[in-house]
C-alpha positions as CSV (number, residue, x, y, z in Angstrom):
1,M,19.7,44.4,15.9
2,Q,22.2,42.9,18.3
3,N,20.4,39.5,18.4
4,D,20.5,39.2,14.7
5,H,24.1,38.0,14.9
6,L,23.0,35.4,17.5
7,F,20.3,34.0,15.2
8,F,22.2,34.4,12.0
9,P,25.8,33.5,12.9
10,H,28.4,35.1,10.7
11,N,31.8,36.7,10.8
12,E,32.5,40.3,9.9
13,G,33.0,40.6,6.2
14,D,31.2,37.4,5.4
15,D,29.1,37.3,2.2
16,L,25.7,37.0,4.0
17,E,24.0,35.4,1.0
18,E,26.7,32.8,0.8
19,R,26.4,32.2,4.5
20,Y,22.7,31.8,4.1
21,E,23.2,29.1,1.5
22,E,25.7,27.3,3.8
23,L,23.2,27.3,6.7
24,L,20.4,26.2,4.4
25,F,22.5,23.3,3.2
26,E,23.1,22.3,6.9
27,D,19.4,22.4,7.5
28,K,18.6,20.2,4.5
29,Q,21.3,17.7,5.7
30,F,19.7,17.7,9.2
31,F,16.2,16.9,7.9
32,T,17.3,14.3,5.4
33,T,19.7,12.4,7.6
34,K,17.9,12.4,11.0
35,A,15.1,10.1,12.2
36,I,11.9,12.0,12.2
37,V,11.2,13.0,15.8
38,P,8.5,15.7,15.6
39,K,9.5,17.7,18.7
40,V,13.1,17.8,17.6
41,F,12.2,18.8,14.0
42,R,9.8,21.6,15.3
43,A,12.6,22.9,17.6
44,R,14.9,23.1,14.5
45,I,12.1,24.9,12.5
46,E,11.8,27.5,15.3
47,K,15.6,28.1,15.1
48,I,15.4,28.4,11.3
49,K,12.5,30.9,11.5
50,K,14.5,33.1,13.9
51,R,17.6,32.9,11.6
52,E,15.5,33.7,8.6
53,E,14.1,36.8,10.2
54,A,17.5,37.9,11.2
55,F,18.9,37.4,7.7
56,R,16.1,39.4,6.2
57,R,16.7,42.2,8.6
58,L,20.4,42.2,8.0
59,T,20.2,42.1,4.2
60,S,16.8,43.6,3.4
61,I,16.5,40.9,0.8
62,A,12.9,39.8,0.2
63,T,11.9,36.2,-0.1
64,K,12.0,35.2,-3.8
65,E,11.0,31.5,-4.0
66,S,7.3,30.6,-4.1
67,F,6.2,27.4,-2.5
68,E,4.1,24.7,-4.1
69,P,3.2,22.0,-1.5
70,A,4.3,18.4,-2.4
71,Q,1.3,16.5,-3.9
72,L,1.2,13.8,-1.2
73,L,-0.9,10.7,-1.4
74,F,-1.7,11.2,2.3
75,E,-3.4,7.8,2.3
76,T,-3.4,6.3,5.8
77,T,-4.7,2.8,6.3
78,S,-4.7,0.2,9.1
79,D,-2.9,-2.1,6.7
80,L,0.6,-1.6,8.1
81,H,2.4,-2.7,5.0
82,Q,0.4,-0.4,2.7
83,N,0.6,2.4,5.2
84,Y,4.4,2.1,5.2
85,L,4.6,2.1,1.4
86,N,2.3,5.1,1.1
87,F,4.3,7.0,3.7
88,Q,7.6,6.2,2.0
89,K,6.3,7.5,-1.3
90,D,5.2,10.7,0.4
91,R,8.4,11.1,2.2
92,A,10.4,10.7,-1.1
93,L,8.3,13.4,-2.7
94,V,9.0,15.8,0.1
95,M,12.7,15.0,0.1
96,Q,12.9,15.7,-3.7
97,Q,11.4,19.1,-3.2
98,L,13.6,19.7,-0.1
99,Y,16.8,19.1,-2.1
100,R,15.6,21.7,-4.7
101,A,14.6,24.3,-2.1
102,Q,16.6,27.5,-2.2
103,E,15.1,29.4,0.8
104,C,14.4,28.6,4.4
105,Q,10.7,29.4,4.1
106,V,10.3,26.5,1.6
107,V,12.3,24.1,3.8
108,I,10.1,25.0,6.7
109,A,6.8,24.5,4.8
110,L,8.0,21.1,3.4
111,I,9.1,19.9,6.8
112,E,5.8,21.0,8.4
113,Q,4.0,19.1,5.6
114,L,6.2,16.0,6.3
115,L,5.5,16.2,10.0
116,N,1.7,16.3,9.5
117,R,2.0,13.3,7.2
118,Y,4.3,11.5,9.7
119,I,1.8,11.9,12.5
120,A,-0.9,10.4,10.3
121,Y,1.5,7.5,9.5
122,L,2.0,6.8,13.2
123,I,-1.6,6.4,14.2
124,P,-2.2,2.8,12.7
125,W,0.9,1.7,14.6
126,Q,-0.6,2.4,18.0
127,T,-1.6,-0.4,20.3
128,N,-3.3,-0.6,23.6
129,D,-0.8,-3.2,24.7
130,E,1.3,-2.0,27.7
131,A,4.5,-3.5,26.3
132,E,7.9,-2.9,28.0
133,T,9.6,0.1,26.3
134,D,12.9,0.1,28.2
135,G,15.7,0.4,25.7
136,V,13.6,1.6,22.9
137,I,15.2,4.7,21.3
138,I,12.6,6.8,19.5
139,S,15.3,8.7,17.5
140,K,16.7,5.5,15.9
141,E,14.8,4.4,12.8
142,L,15.1,0.8,11.8
143,D,16.8,-0.1,8.5
144,P,14.2,0.6,5.8
145,T,15.0,-2.6,4.0
146,N,14.7,-4.8,7.1
147,L,11.5,-3.0,8.0
148,Y,10.0,-3.5,4.5
149,N,10.9,-7.2,4.5
150,A,9.4,-7.7,7.9
151,L,6.2,-5.9,6.8
152,K,6.1,-7.9,3.6
153,S,6.4,-11.2,5.6
154,F,3.7,-10.0,8.0
155,S,1.4,-9.2,5.1
156,E,2.1,-12.5,3.4
157,A,1.2,-14.3,6.7
158,G,-2.2,-12.6,6.5
159,G,-1.4,-9.7,8.8
160,I,-3.0,-6.3,8.3
161,N,-3.2,-4.3,11.5
162,V,-1.0,-3.8,14.5
163,N,-3.0,-6.2,16.7
164,E,-2.2,-9.2,14.5
165,I,1.5,-8.9,15.0
166,Q,1.3,-10.9,18.3
167,T,-0.9,-13.6,16.9
168,L,0.9,-14.5,13.6
169,F,4.2,-16.2,12.9
170,F,6.4,-14.5,10.3
171,N,10.0,-13.4,9.6
172,G,10.9,-10.2,11.3
173,K,8.3,-10.4,14.1
174,S,10.6,-9.1,16.8
175,L,11.6,-6.2,14.5
176,L,7.9,-5.2,14.0
177,E,7.3,-5.5,17.8
178,T,10.2,-3.1,18.3
179,E,8.9,-0.7,15.7
180,V,5.4,-0.7,17.3
181,K,7.0,0.3,20.6
182,R,9.1,3.0,19.0
183,L,6.3,4.5,17.0
184,S,3.8,4.3,19.9
185,L,6.3,6.1,22.1
186,L,6.8,8.8,19.5
187,L,3.1,9.4,19.2
188,Q,2.7,9.4,23.0
189,N,5.6,11.9,23.2
190,E,3.9,14.1,20.6
191,N,0.6,14.1,22.5
192,Q,2.2,15.2,25.8
């Protein structure tokens, strides 16, 4: 088909399997280096699906790799510190499998699994507070070490859920307030 060249970009004479591997590497880089923004990740998945279909039509090569879902903890709790730790463990498991993936179908399945887990992670961060969100960039994740330290300090101050951030004094309070706004906006964006 003529559209196959649009969805699976390549030059005349290219080794299509080698080109497939190059594009797969670019996809892995995208998903491992970008902040998780579900709508952006889903748009990339749709692009990959079209490219995968075009590649299969151009080469008549069948999918070889079978997919075993990552065995995620998928434990979500209102305890923000524990929720963060659980999510980071699950994210690391998905990323390990992502690095080993050899076909787009596996990458797609893993990222969809990660997105489902991420949405569950976002829920305890929601607040009914109508805080000012100007200047909050949803695609800019906080430094993980700084976020971990702020959550640890919050937990040591007796904090558990999102509503206690405003009432307690701890190191990194403004950082957590910013993260609450960012994650709340992400979930609102997802639900629109």
